[in-house]
C-alpha positions as a printed Julia matrix, in Angstrom:
178×3 Matrix{Float64}:
 154.83  63.86  131.86
 157.28  66.08  133.71
 154.47  67.59  135.8
 153.22  64.1   136.63
 156.69  62.97  137.72
 157.03  66.11  139.82
 153.71  65.48  141.6
 154.65  61.92  142.53
 158.17  62.97  143.52
 156.87  65.82  145.67
 154.39  63.55  147.46
 157.09  60.96  148.18
 159.47  63.69  149.38
 156.77  64.99  151.75
 156.4   61.57  153.36
 160.11  60.68  153.37
 161.16  63.96  154.99
 158.31  63.82  157.53
 159.42  60.32  158.57
 163.14  61.28  158.56
 163.92  58.57  156.01
 164.85  60.63  152.96
 168.24  59.03  152.32
 166.93  55.48  152.75
 164.0   56.18  150.43
 166.4   57.7   147.88
 168.61  54.58  147.96
 165.68  52.14  147.84
 163.94  53.95  145.0
 167.2   54.16  143.02
 167.78  50.41  143.52
 164.29  49.48  142.36
 164.53  51.88  139.41
 167.81  50.23  138.36
 166.08  46.83  138.37
 163.2   48.31  136.39
 165.48  49.87  133.76
 167.59  46.71  133.39
 164.65  44.37  132.78
 162.44  44.74  129.74
 160.37  41.83  131.08
 159.67  43.72  134.31
 158.76  46.9   132.42
 156.4   44.99  130.13
 154.9   43.03  133.03
 154.12  46.17  135.06
 152.74  47.97  131.99
 150.5   45.1   130.89
 146.77  45.65  131.43
 146.34  41.86  131.19
 148.1   41.39  134.55
 145.96  42.1   137.58
 146.89  44.4   140.42
 147.47  41.5   142.82
 150.0   39.91  140.46
 151.86  43.18  140.02
 151.89  43.78  143.77
 153.29  40.3   144.39
 156.17  40.88  141.96
 156.88  44.34  143.38
 156.84  42.88  146.89
 159.32  40.13  145.99
 161.7   42.5   144.22
 161.45  45.1   146.97
 162.19  42.44  149.6
 165.19  41.26  147.58
 166.73  44.74  147.57
 165.68  45.43  151.16
 163.38  48.33  150.29
 161.49  50.04  153.1
 157.75  49.67  153.5
 157.4   53.33  152.49
 158.99  52.65  149.1
 156.97  49.45  148.67
 153.74  51.35  149.31
 154.81  54.06  146.87
 155.52  51.44  144.2
 152.12  49.84  144.85
 150.4   53.2   144.34
 152.32  53.79  141.12
 151.38  50.34  139.87
 147.72  50.73  140.87
 147.56  54.03  138.96
 149.38  52.56  135.94
 152.35  54.88  136.35
 155.15  52.3   136.58
 156.54  53.35  133.2
 157.22  56.8   134.65
 159.43  55.39  137.42
 162.79  56.61  136.01
 161.5   60.17  135.6
 159.89  60.12  139.03
 163.09  58.84  140.62
 165.11  61.67  139.03
 162.5   64.24  140.03
 162.51  62.84  143.58
 166.27  63.25  143.92
 166.07  66.8   142.58
 163.19  67.61  144.93
 165.11  66.24  147.92
 168.22  68.28  147.08
 166.11  71.41  146.74
 164.28  70.88  150.03
 167.5   70.06  151.86
 169.23  73.18  150.51
 171.72  71.19  148.45
 172.94  72.3   145.03
 174.86  70.22  142.51
 177.96  71.8   141.02
 179.74  70.62  137.87
 183.42  71.56  138.26
 185.7   71.32  135.24
 189.45  71.78  135.54
 192.42  71.01  133.27
 193.91  68.55  135.79
 192.68  66.55  138.76
 192.26  68.84  141.78
 193.9   67.89  145.06
 191.75  67.13  148.1
 192.72  70.49  149.63
 191.76  72.34  146.43
 188.43  70.54  146.27
 187.71  71.35  149.9
 188.59  75.04  149.45
 186.55  75.28  146.25
 183.56  73.66  147.93
 183.8   76.09  150.85
 183.87  79.09  148.48
 180.97  77.75  146.41
 178.87  77.13  149.52
 179.52  80.71  150.63
 178.62  82.09  147.16
 175.48  80.0   146.69
 174.27  79.88  150.28
 173.65  76.16  149.85
 175.42  72.92  150.63
 177.29  71.87  147.5
 177.58  68.38  146.02
 180.39  68.72  143.49
 181.0   66.52  140.46
 184.47  66.88  138.96
 185.45  66.66  135.29
 188.79  67.13  133.54
 189.19  69.17  130.34
 192.82  69.77  129.31
 191.64  72.48  126.87
 191.06  74.83  129.81
 194.84  75.33  130.21
 194.41  76.51  133.82
 191.76  77.65  136.31
 188.33  76.05  136.44
 184.71  76.45  135.42
 181.82  75.74  137.76
 178.14  75.37  136.91
 175.54  75.45  139.68
 172.09  75.16  138.18
 171.98  77.8   135.45
 174.81  79.91  136.91
 178.28  79.5   135.45
 181.44  80.73  137.13
 184.23  80.76  134.55
 187.66  81.24  136.1
 189.53  79.42  133.36
 192.67  80.78  131.75
 191.03  80.2   128.36
 188.18  82.57  129.29
 190.63  85.17  130.6
 192.49  84.98  127.26
 189.19  85.44  125.4
 188.29  88.5   127.48
 191.74  89.96  126.92
 191.45  89.32  123.16
 188.05  91.05  123.05
 189.36  94.02  125.01
 192.39  94.41  122.74
 190.24  94.06  119.61
 187.84  96.76  120.82
 190.63  99.29  121.5
């Protein structure tokens, strides 16, 4: 199913970026996906083979109008419904956001520190990470008092560990090996 979600996400990203509406499409798709995930009735309705395509389109149209979704997103949802792929919507939405970040040269960083970083520290850290990765960074911050000091950063599969705990571990290993 991951390949399927990726194909749909890639196609939507192609259209959204070509039309210059990537952020609006991202918001609209996330809003509709939230409705979809919150309502078992909606999920069952869209999955039911007993309901015709016209009925499904009418419901999608009403919900899309209620959230103010663009015509591009409405058309995408119609295609998904027509191809009986509505149940894959949450995976497609996640794959779409990942695809957009990749195409726009944006990387997500998970930053963990023992205390809340100040705005100046966050800004400096983001600047350094952007220089290291060569991408624009969207940072998510977490607090872990067990770190003692420093910080750890994960960007994709790369981990930068500048924590005091890790420095203590390295020092312990070095002393034990001598």
